[in-house]
N, C-alpha and C positions, 0 to 999 in steps of 0.2 A: 875700614868698613864703610859702605855707602851711608851718608848721613841720614837719608830718608829711612833706611832700614833700621839704623841705630835708634832714631827717634821713635819709630813704630814699636820697636822692641821695648823701649823705655816706657812708652805710654801703655802698652799692653801689660807690661810687668806691674805697673802701678795699679792698673785696673783689676788685674787678677788678684793681687795681694789684698786689695780692699774688699773683695767679695769672696775671698777664699773660704771663709767659714759660713757666711750668710747665704751664699748662692750656690755652693758646690752641690749640696744634696739635691736641690731642685733641678739644677742643670744636668746632673748626671742621669736623671730619669727621663728618658726620651718618651714622648707620647706616641701612641700608635704601634708599639712593639708587642708582638705576641710572645708569651713565655715559651722557652725552649725546653722540651722534654729530653733529659740526658739519658734516658733508659735505652733508646735504640741507637746503635752506632753505625749502621750500614744502610745503604739504599741499593737494592738489587737493580742493576741496569742492564738493558739489552745491549747487544753488540752494536746496534745502530746508535743507541744513546751514547755509548762509549766513544764511538767514532765522531759523533757530533760534538762531544765535549772536547776531544782532541782538536778539532777544527776551531772551536770557539776559543780555546786557550791560545791558539795561534793568532786569531783575530785580536785578542786582547794583549798579545805580546807579553804574556805572563813570564816567560823565561827571561825576558830582558832584564827584569828586576830581581827575580827569584833564583837566578843562577849566577853565582860568583865566578869570576874568571878562574878557570882551573878546577872548579868545584863540581860536585855532582849536580845533574840537572834538577832544578826546582828545590834544591836543598837550602836555599836562602844564603844569607851572609853578605850579600851585595850592599854596599853603602850608598845611600842616596843623600846628597848634600842639599841642605835647605838653609835659608838665612838664619835659622834658629838652632842649627846643629845638624848632626848626621843621623838619619834613620836607617836601620838595617833591616833588609827584607827577611821575612820569616821562611821557615822550612815548610814547604807544601807537600812533601812526600808523606805517604801514609805510615810513617813511623809513630808508634804509640806514645813514645816518651817525648820526642822533640818535634814531631811533625803534626799532621792532622789525623793521625790514626784513631784518635778517640773522638773525633768530630763526627756528628751526623749531618744529614742534609739540611736540617733546620739551622744548625750552627753555621754552616757554610753560607746559607742564604742570609742569615743575620749579619755576617761579616760583609757580604757583597752589598746588601740592601741598606743596612743600618749602620755599618761601620763599627761593629762590636765583635770582639773576639769570643772564643768559646766560653770563657769565664765571665763574660759580660763587660770586660774592660773596653774603654773607648779606643779605637784605633786612630793612628795619625793619618791625615789625608795624603801623605806621600804614597800610601796605598790608595789609589784613586777611586774610593768608594763614592765620592761625589759624582763620578761618572757612572760607575758600575751600578749605582742605585737604580738606574733606568733600565737594566736588563730584566727579562722575565724570569719568573721562578722556574719555568721549564728549562731555560738555558742555564741557569745557576745549577740545577740538579744534574744536567748533563756534564758540566765541568767538574762537579763534585765526583761523579762516578768515574770519570776518566782519571782524575788525579789519584783515585784509590787504586788504579791499575799500575801506577809507577812503582819502581823498586823502592822499598823503604830505606831511607838513609838516616842514620843516627847522627845528627848535627845540631847541637843546642843552639837556640836562637841567641844572637848577640844583642846585648843591651844597647839601646839607643844612646847616643852621645849628645845630650841636649842640656843647655843651660837652665838654671832655675829662673823663673817658675815654669818654663815651657816643658819641663820633664814631669809635670804633675797632671793628673787626671782632671783636676779643677780647671787648669788653664785650657786644656783641650775641650772641656765641657763648655766653657765660656765661648770659645771659638765656634764650636758647633751650634750653640744657641744663636749666634749671630749669623752664621753663614751656611748652615746645612739643614736641609729638610729632605727626608726620604722621598724619592721621586717615583714616577710611574711611567712606563713605556710599554707599548704593545708591539710585538714583533711584526704583526701584520696590520696593514692599514684598515681601519673600519670602513665599511661600505656606505659612508654617509657623505662622501665628497668633501670631507673636512681637510684633506691633504691634496697637494697637486697631483700626485700619482702614487701607486703602490711602490714603484721603484724609488721615488724620492723618499718615501716613508722608510723603506728598508735602509737607504743610505743614511738617513737621519738617525735611525736606530743604531747603526754601526759606528758612525762618527761620534755621536753624543755619548753612546754607552761603552761597549767593549773597546772600541778604538781609542777612547778617552783622548781625542785629539786636543781638547781644551787644556789638558794637563801640561802640554808644552806650548801650544799656540795661543793659549788664553792670556788675556791681560789680567794681571794680579794687582790687588790693592796692597797697601803697606802691611797688612796683616797676613799676607800670603794667600788670600782667598781669591779664587777666580771671579772676575766680574761677569755676572750672567749676561749683562747687556753687551759685553764685548768678549764673548766666549772664544772667538777665533781671531781676535784683533792683534795677535802677536805679543811676544813677551820674552824676557830673558829666562833661560832655563835655570833651575836651582843650581847653585854653584857659581853663577855669574860669568860663565865662559862662552856660551853659545846663545844666539838669539833665534827664536823660532818665528819666522816672518808671518805677517798677517795673511790669513787665507781669504779675507774679504776686501783686499786692496790690490788692484791691478799692478801697482808699482812695487808690490812686495811678492807675495806668493799666490795671489788670486788667480783662478783658472777659468773665470767666466768667459774669457775670450778664446779659450782653447777648444779644440774638438774633444768630445767625450773619449774618443779613441786615444788621444794624446795623454789625457789624464790617466786612463787605465794603463797605458804603456809605462808611464813614470812610476806608478805604484807597483806594477808587475815586474819590471826589469830594472828600475832605478835610473833609467835614462830614456830620452827621446832625441830626436834630431836637434832640438833646440835647448834641451835642459838635462841636468843630471842631479842626483842627490848626493850629499856627502855629510860627514859629521854624524850627529845623532840620528838624522833622518835616514841615513844609509843603513843604520842598524835596524830601524823600524822596517824598512823594505826587506832587509835580509832575513830577519827573524819572523816577520809577520806578513806584510801585505803580498809578497811574492807567492805565498802559499794559498791565498784566497781564490775562490772561484771567480771567474770573469764576471758572472752576473752580480756578485756582491761588489766587485770593484766598480762596475758600471753604476751600480746604485750609489756608491759613495761619491763617484764622480758627478753624478746627476745632482746630488745634494749640494756638493761643494760649489758647483757651477751656478746653482740657484741662490747662493748666499746674497743677501742684500749688499750691494757694493758700497763701500765707504767712500764718501765724496773725496775726490782728489783736489788739492789746492789749485785754484785757477791759474795762478802764476807764482812760481817760486822765485825768490830773489837769487841773483847769481851768487854761487858759493864762493867764499873767500879761501884762497890757498896761498901759502907763503911761496914766493918765487924761489927762494933759496932751497926750500924743501922740495919743490918740484924739480929743480935742477939736480939735486942730489938723488932723488928718486929715479930720475931718467937714467942716470949713470948706472944705478943698481939694476934697473930693469934690463938695460942693454946687456949687462954682464950675466945676470942670473935667470931672466924670465923670457927674453925674446926668442930663445932657441925653440921653445915649445909654443908660446902664445903669439908669436909673430911680432914684427917690429911695430905694427900698428894695432896690436891687440886683436888681430883677425882670427887667431886660433887655427886649429886643424879639424875639420868636420869629422866626427866620429872618434876623435882622440882627445884633443886638448881644447877646452872650452874657449869660446870667443869672449874677450873681455870688453871690447867696444860695444856699447849698447846693452850690456848684460845687467839686468835689473838687480842681480845679487851683488854686483860690484857697487851699485849706487844706493844701497840701503842706507837710511839715515844712521842706523846703528852699524858700525864697522866690525863688530865683535867676531862674526863668522870669518871674515877675511883675515883678521889677525890670527885666529886659530888655525886656519888652513895653511897660511904661510909658515907659521911656526911649527905646526905638528904634521903638516901634510894631510892628504885626504884621498880616499878612493871611493868611487861608487861601489855598491855592494856586488858581490858575485851572485849572479842569478842565471836562470836558464836562458833568458833573453840577452844576457850580457856576461858570458862566462869568463871573459878575460878583460876586465875593465882597465882602461888607462887611468893612472892616478898621478898625484903630485907628491914628490918627496918632501920631507920636512926641511925647512931652511932655518930652524931655530938654532942650529949649531953653527951656522954661518953668519946670520944677521942678528944684531942686537935690537933692542926695542926701538931705538931712534932710527935705525936703518929700515926696520919693518914699517914704521910710521911713514918714512919718506917714500918708499917704493909704493905703498898703498895710496898715498896722497897723489902720486904721479898717475897711477892707474885710474883713480877716481876722477881725475881732472883732464884726461886725454881722450882723443878720438871720439869726441862728442859726449863723453861722460862729464857730468857737472855736479859732483857731490863734494861735500865739505872735506877739508883736509883731515887726516888722521893724526892726532897728537900723540906725543910719546906717552902721555897718560892713558890714552886709549889702548896703546900697545903694551902696557906694562904687563910683565909676566905674572900670571895667576897660578 
């Protein structure tokens, strides 16, 4: 386990144990919450409201977490890895016993805005209420009425697998007291000139709220909380396998230098002439962004392009790479990779990505390259890219040392100048 995470867990554990009795009662009572009336269980929605809720659920990629592989849609059971254990997504179908059939619109709003369940329990932020807290009550109600149109599925919610004291409400209350306050966001920009444009404001609403982009692309502290000052500055996804690159850095995944049309195309189809998505982002495009209206995608693009750019280092020192590792990697590349990516990493336009000068190749964190070589990867199937070219997995052919060698060669050839990949970087997780 990462020493930093282990230290954080130890420190948090000591802190929680010390205030378990004295602070839990106070911390569990959030300020500013309205009481929820349990007497009314339904909210009558119009057909337009139901359709709006369906669209908003797509924007939030709710199915991505709340649908287990092979399971009924939105019936939960999907495990979400965190440094503190595994959180299992809940059943969102309107089943009265195991789903949200006995929830009313106020219960649902409290979950989205305050991070509390129907019975008042505090929810774990693996359910990204830290982002959803910014959506409007109107949008929350629309999602609620749409969820109630789903076929009820009886599937009991699975207990979370968390170590003590992180499996306690007291620990969660302490975390929330430190890192969470209910937010406020308006779906439409006020007419006071406080925002760059109505389009920018709509993009901010989607990116910060339902899109919960910071849940993956945010920089997190040792306690697992997103750093508000670096909300899109990049970070490792829970589970430690994939790195979500920074959206505010041109050297990572920043799009300030792109045209708006290019950004829209990437979110809509999963690829452009110069880039494509894979790994967890491919699932986001497949389940969510490809289904959004062009005007919303343009709004998101406008907001992302306007992010304050993180300063790039003026001059990076030359990366060090082992000569023996480079030579070994060159042999592996010639045998396994050059067929598609070309002898000089030039790739094939529209099919196999160019490796020379590819910023995804030169990321300081090589985690994504390791995962793609080992597991393979495909862009999502979309209307704009119905038959995507992909990469087969090489984990059955190459061991950790060979993966480290070939990636070191790719990261140090054809003008690329990134640090070598060590066997420790490539260790199987």
